[in-house]
C-alpha positions, 0 to 999 in steps of 0.5 A: 419868266425871267428867261423869256424877258432876258431872251426878248431883251437880247433879241431887241438889243441885237435888232437895235444894234444891227439897225444902227450899224446899217444906218450909220454905214449908209450915212457914211457912204452917202456923205463920202465925196467921190473925187477922181483926181486922176487915173492910171493907163497903159501908155505902151506895151512891150514883149516880155523879153529882156529887151522889152523890159529894157525898152520899157525902163527907158520909156518910163522917163517920158511918162508921168509916174511911169512904171513897168509891170508884167501884164497880169492877164497873159504874162506875154507883155510888159505894160508901161503904166502912166498916170493922168492927173 
């Protein structure tokens, strides 16, 4: 009898906690404002050579928050990334 009661209490507590967790998580997600302040874009593409890296590095001064990054899909190019506010 005590074991059954304890088991029922444990199951009830587990269900209550999981329901509370789901409800709190959903409420937090619903109330969080999604704001887009800006976005990153590829401003230019250069070949993945020493000269390409130099050209990209020189071009960063003309792009807001510009930085050079190796293209993650092929590795054949160096992308100059910039930020639009």
